[in-house]
C-alpha positions in Angstrom: -7.0 13.0 -19.3 -9.2 12.6 -16.3 -10.1 9.1 -15.0 -7.0 7.4 -16.4 -5.0 5.4 -14.0 -1.3 6.4 -14.0 0.8 4.2 -11.8 3.3 6.1 -9.6 6.1 3.5 -9.9 7.4 3.5 -6.3 9.8 0.7 -7.3 11.9 3.3 -9.2 12.8 5.3 -6.1 16.0 4.8 -4.2 14.2 4.3 -0.9 12.0 1.6 -2.3 14.9 -0.3 -3.8 17.0 -0.1 -0.6 14.1 -1.3 1.6 13.1 -4.0 -0.9 16.6 -5.5 -1.2 18.0 -5.0 2.3 15.2 -4.7 4.9 15.0 -8.5 5.5 18.7 -8.6 6.3 18.3 -5.5 8.5 15.6 -7.3 10.5 17.7 -10.5 10.8 20.7 -8.7 12.0 19.1 -6.0 14.2 19.2 -7.9 17.5 22.9 -8.6 17.3 24.2 -5.4 15.7 21.9 -2.6 16.8 19.7 -3.6 19.8 22.3 -2.9 22.4 22.8 0.7 21.3 19.3 1.6 20.0 17.0 -0.7 22.0 14.5 -3.2 20.8 13.0 -2.7 17.3 9.4 -1.7 17.7 7.0 -4.0 15.7 5.5 -0.9 14.0 8.7 -0.4 12.0 8.3 -3.7 10.2 4.6 -3.0 9.6 5.2 0.4 8.2 7.9 -0.7 5.8 5.8 -3.7 4.6 2.9 -1.4 4.0 5.1 1.1 2.1 6.4 -1.7 -0.1 2.9 -2.9 -0.9 1.3 0.5 -1.4 0.5 1.1 -5.0 1.5 -2.4 -6.0 -1.2 -3.8 -8.2 0.1 -7.3 -7.5 -1.3 -6.7 -4.0 -5.0 -6.4 -3.3 -6.8 -3.8 -5.3 -10.4 -3.1 -6.3 -11.9 -1.8 -9.5 -14.7 0.5 -8.6 -17.5 1.4 -10.9 -20.0 4.2 -10.3 -23.5 2.8 -10.9 -24.7 6.2 -12.1 -22.1 7.1 -14.7 -20.4 3.7 -15.1 -16.9 5.3 -14.8 -14.3 2.9 -13.4 -11.3 3.5 -11.2 -8.7 1.3 -9.6 -8.4 1.6 -5.8 -5.0 0.2 -4.8 -5.5 0.5 -1.1 -8.8 -1.1 -0.4 -8.8 0.1 3.2 -9.5 3.6 1.7 -13.1 2.4 1.1 -13.7 2.2 4.8 -11.6 5.2 6.1 -12.0 8.0 3.5 -15.5 7.9 2.3 -18.9 8.0 3.9 -20.3 4.7 2.9 -23.9 5.6 3.9 -23.9 8.6 1.6 -22.6 6.7 -1.4 -24.4 4.4 -3.8 -23.4 0.7 -3.7 -20.0 -0.1 -5.2 -19.4 -3.0 -7.5 -16.2 -4.8 -7.0 -14.0 -6.8 -9.4 -10.8 -8.2 -8.0 -7.8 -8.7 -10.2 
């Protein structure tokens, strides 16, 4: 059925579970265990992992978008998509409801 939100459940993947349960420990121990051999940990690594863990998580920020013409609603789990993937000037105004 079109227009029905189907969550992708990233928390069911092995990668998600490993990062969720062990990434904080990895960060805490990186300097003493890995920095000498691999160099400093670039800040982007932490940023990317945190974004991965938050992506698709409805407990994080999301927006419910309603088309003013047809009144169909859709959840947008990455609100930044509004400003990067659509031409705002070409679209009608969007109504927001935050959960």
